[in-house]
N, C-alpha and C positions, 0 to 999 in steps of 0.2 A: 504494499499500500504506499502511495505517495503522500507525504505530508506538504501541505503549502508552506512556504517559507514564513508567511505571516502569522501561521498558527503555532510555530515552534515556540515553546515557553522560553522567556528570557532567562539567562543564567543569573542566579542569584548573586549579588555581591558578596564577596568574603566577609564573614563576620570577625571582627577584631575583638580581642578580649578588652573590655573597658578598663580593667585594673591596669593595663599597660599604657594608658593614655598619657599619665604624668611621666613615665619613663620615656615614652616617645618624645615628649615635649623637652625634656632635658637633653636627649641625644640631638635633637634638631637645633637646640640653642648652644650646643657645646658645653653642657654642665657635666660635672663629674657624678657618676652613679655611685650610690651607696651599697653597702653589702645587702641591705634590705631590698634595694632595686634588683641586685643581682639574684637574690634568693627568688624574687617574683619572676625573673627570666627563666630560672630553672624550674619553677613550679606551674607556670601557665601551660594550658594545652594549646595555645596558639603559637605553635612553632614557627608558623609562616610569618607572624610579625616579629618575632625574635630574630629570624634569619633577614627579613627585610631591613631591619633597623642596622644590623651588622653590616649588610651589603651596601647601605647608604653610606656608613662610615668608610668602608673600603674605597667606594668610589670618590669620596671627598678627598682621601689621601692620595690615590693612584689612579684615578680615572678608570680607564678600561684595562690598564696594563697588569699583567700577570708575570711574575718572574720565575725563571729557571736558571740553573747553572750546569756546567760540565764539570762534574767532580769525580773524585775516586775515594772511597772509603778504605781505611786500612785499620784493622784490629790486630795490633802487634803481639797480644798474648791474651788467652782467656784463663790463665792461672791467676786466681784472686785469693787473697787472705780472707775476704768476707764471704759469707754464705747467705746473702738476702733471699728471703722467701719468694719474692716475685720473680727471681732471676734464673733463667735456664741457661745462660751464657757461661757463667763461672765453672771452672774445673779445679780440683787439686792436682799437684804436680804429676802424681802416677795414675790419675785417673784417665779412663778411656776418653779421647778426643782432646786431651789437654795439648796446648801447643804454645811455642813462643818463636817469633820470627828473629832470625839474625840480621846484621846490618847489611849483608849482601842481599838477602831477600827484600830488604826495605829499599836498597838502591834499586833493584829491579822493578819494584812497584813504582818508584819515583820515575824511572825512564818510561815506564808504560804511561803513566799520567801525562808526562811531557809530550810523548809521541801521540797521544790520543787527543790533544789539544785541551786538556783539563785546566781550568784555572784555579782549582782548589783540590788539596788532599786534606781529608777529615780523618783525624787519627785518635782513637780512644782504645782502652784496654782494661784489663783487670789489674787489680792492686797486686802486683807481683811481688812476693816476699823477698826474693833474692836478687833481682836485677839491680845493679848500682845506679846512682843517679847518672853517672857518665854515660850509661846506655842511652838515655833519653836526649841528652845533649848531642851525643854522637848521631842519633837517629835524625834529629833535626839537621845538623850540618850535612849529613849524607844526602838528605833530600834536597837541601838547598844547592849543594854541588851538582846533583844530576838534573834538577829542574828549577833553576833560579827564578823563573817568572811565576812558578806556581805558589800560591798562597797557602801557608800551613795553618790550618785551624786544628788545634789538637789540645787534648787533656781536659777532662771534665774537673770541675772543682774538687771532687773527691780524689782525683788522681793528683791534683796539685798539692793538697795537704799530705798525702802520702809521700810525695817526692820531698816535701819539706821535712818530714820525719826522717826519711832515710839519708837525706843529704846533710842535715843538721845545719843548713845555712841560715844565718841571721837570727838564730834562736828560736824560741816558740812563738806562736801567735801570729799577729797580723804582720809584723816586721819580717819574720821568717818567710811568710808567704810571699811578700814583696820581693825579698831577696831571691827566692827561687824563680819567680816570674821574670826578674831582670835577667837572670842567667838563661832562661829559656828564650827570651826575646833576642838576647844577643846571639843565641845559636840559630834563630830563624823562626820562632814562633810568631805568627801573625795576628791570631785571635783565638778566643775560647769558645768551644761549643757550649751548648746549655745543659748537657746531661747531668745526672746525678742529683737534680733537684727533687725529684720524685713528688711528694706532697709535703709542704712545710707545716707540720704537725707533730708534736711530741708523742701523742698517742699512737698515731699511724707509724711513726718512725720506730717506737719501741716493739710494736708488733710485727711489722714487716720487713724492717731493713736495720735492726739494732746493730750497732757497731759502725755504721756508716756516719758521716758527719752530719750534724744538725743544720737547721736552716740558717742560724746565725753564721756559722762558719761558711756555709755555701755562699751566702750573700757577701760575706767579707773577702772572699777570693775574688768574686766579681768586681767589688768596689775597688780592691787593690789594682786589678787588671785594667779598669777604667781610669784610675789615677795615673797609671803608667802609660795611658794613651792608647790602649788596644780595646777594640770592640769585643762584645760577647753576645751570646744568645741565651734564652732561658727556656726551660721545658717544664711540663707538669704531667707525671704519669698518673692517670686516673682510671677508675673502673675496677678498683680492687676492693680494698677495706675502708677506704676514705668515705666521708660524707660529702655531699655537695657544699655544705657550709664550709668544710675544710678546703676544698678547691678554691672558694671565694677568699678565704683568708690568705691562701698561697698567693693569689693575684693581687690581693692588697698589699702584701709584703714587696712584691716585685715593683708595684706601682709607686709605693712610697720611696723606694731606693732610687728609682728613675727620677722622681721628682727632684731629689736633691742633686743628682747628676746633671740634669738638664736646666737647672734654675739660672745659671749665669748665661748660658746660651740664649734661653728664652728671653731674657731681659735684653740681650744685645740685639735679638731680632724684633724686638717690640711686641712680643707675645704676653698677653696678660698672665701674670702669676697670682693666684689666689691667695688670700689671707693665710690660709693653711699651707701654703707652698705648692699647691696642685698645679702642674703644667699639663694642659690639656691640648692634644694636637689634632683632635677630632671634630672640632666646631666648624661653622660655616666659614667661607673663605675670607670674609671681612675682618676676622680676628688676627689674620696673619699678613702683615704688611710687607713682610720680606719672605724668608724661607719659612715654610711650615714644617719641614722635617729635617733633623740634623743629618748631616752628610760629612764625611772626612773633608776638612778645609773650610767648613762653614764658619762664617764670622762668629766670634765669641765662644767658639768651641775649643776648649783646650784638654779635653779628657775623652776617653772612649765612653760608650754607652751601650745599653741593651738594643740590639737591633730588631730582634724578632721574638715572639713567643711561639712554642712548638708544643701544642697539646698532643700527648702520646697516649693512645688507648693502651691498657694493659692486656697482654696476651697470657692466659693462664697456663697454657699447654706446657708440660714438662717441668713446671715449677712446683714449689711446695704449696702453692695456692691454686693449683689446677682444679680444685673442687668449685672454684668460683666461676660464675658464667662469663665474665668479662662484659664490657659495655656493648650495648646495641648500636647499630648504625645511626639510628635517631639520636641516641645519647651523645654519639661522636659529634654529629652535626650541631646539636645544641651547645655542647661544652665549647666547641670552637667559636660559635657565634658569640657566647656569652664572654669569652675571652677577649674578642674583638672590642666588645662594647665596654668591658670593665677595664681593660688596660689601654687607656686612652692616651697614654704617652709612649706607647711602643709603636714604632713606625710600621712594623710588618707582623703578620701573622702567618705562619706556614701550615699547609697541609701536607705533612711529610708522607708522600705516596707509598713509601715502603711499610709504614706501620697502618696506613689508612686504606690501602689499595687505591690503585689509579681511578676507578669509577667513583669510590667514595670522595677522593680529593677533588674530582670534578665538581660533585655537589658542594663541597666545601668552599670552592671558588665563588660561589653564589650565596655564600653565608659568612662572609667576613675574611677569607683567606686571600691573600694576594701573591702567594708564593707556593710553588709545588715541589721545591727542591731540585734534585738534579738526577743525572744518569747513574750515580752511585757505584755500579759494577759488583763490588764485594760488600756484604753487609751480614755479620755474624751474630748481631745481638737478638734479633727477633725475626720470626719467620711469619709474616702475615699470609703469604701464599706460597705455595709450592714447597719444594724440599732443598736443603743445602743452602749455602751462603752465596751462590751466585744470584744477585738481586739486581739485574741490570735493565735498563730501558734506553731507548735511542732518543737522540734530540728529536728526531721526527715524531716519535710517539709522544713526547712531552708537548710538542708545539700543536699536534693534532688535538691532544686532549684539552689544551687550553683553548683552542678555537671552538671545538665543540661546545665548551662551557661557556661561550660568548665572550671570552677575553681576547686580548691582543698579547701575544708571547713576546717577552723581552728578556734576552739572555743578560745575565748580571755576573759580576764576580762576587767574591765573599762579602765585600763592603758595599753591595748594591749600586755599584757603579756600572753602567751599560757597557756591554762588551760588543765590539765590532770584530767581525771575521773577515779576513782577507786571505782566501785560499786556505793553506795549512796553519797560517799564523793568525794571531789574534791580538787585539789592543783594547785598552779602556777608552771608550769614547766620551 
């Protein structure tokens, strides 16, 4: 039976949760959201409005641009002194599957990175009980010799504290961490990844990863790195034993530290700084008379800063917490969108395709994410899909995924500078 066009019922307009109206007004005006606002964003059934608001913020910051990079990951060893319940990566020295890479292996990986046109090597590993501090500085120097143009992003805050302990440089505490970071920077370290943050909460810490550094130490390592002029990322591992309120507390701690880091830069740019020190980058354009986002070389910027937040879903398989279900796709989408809205002073939000899957990352590009990470090649920490640690995708696949999600693909380096390819070579544009 044929139905006349004028008899087809009109589609009903989407209903928005009226409880979100004030949150929406705050976002539109560029006002900071509170923990209560964040709780509402987590609790509402109107996930469409949560994603719409996060997408509006993304577009304010980056327009239609979606970033990716050509990178190569290296896990130098999975031997670890810790035994975190959520982790299926760690091994003890004589356990099946344990490994540690020698410097020649690392040199070979650096050559492969250079020959493949990678702009970044991302390096993390376990807290090896016996490797000396010189192994790590020698590693950095070997990579720098083999691939001088490649940016080295290496060592989580947990690893940095471990290196301070084994090196005994600069004494205990903050000054010791700075001394170790200075040695690593001199050897070739370019920036810090965001791993090891998990969730900043003592209850969760003691139950799921006791023995690992607490939130104040993690934050201090990144503060020291920023004071020394290098950038870093931040992560949040969610979907295990934590509550949503603890995720929000994690975000608030990151946001407060970033406020302090960006205060002088914001004033130099004419960006309003609230009485409580809040630096909000996600408001309407008229609030930003000069540069909206910090970048290397920006006027008034004398330190490093947090570049991006990377929400990481927990994978229970083969861990001591494998009885837990892990987060759903909808929870992944919501958590990333809430992170974009709460972390109003973070320039970027990454949908790390390795742990989200590429199709899920595409959805997140419409819910606040502006970065899909890179080609990766080897990744031995988690297995979102498939078997083994060969976790590779091509530039073509990344670009196609971005375009299918409605974005414009932009290749970046580690510091979010645009990369221009000229044949087999590349340069920062």
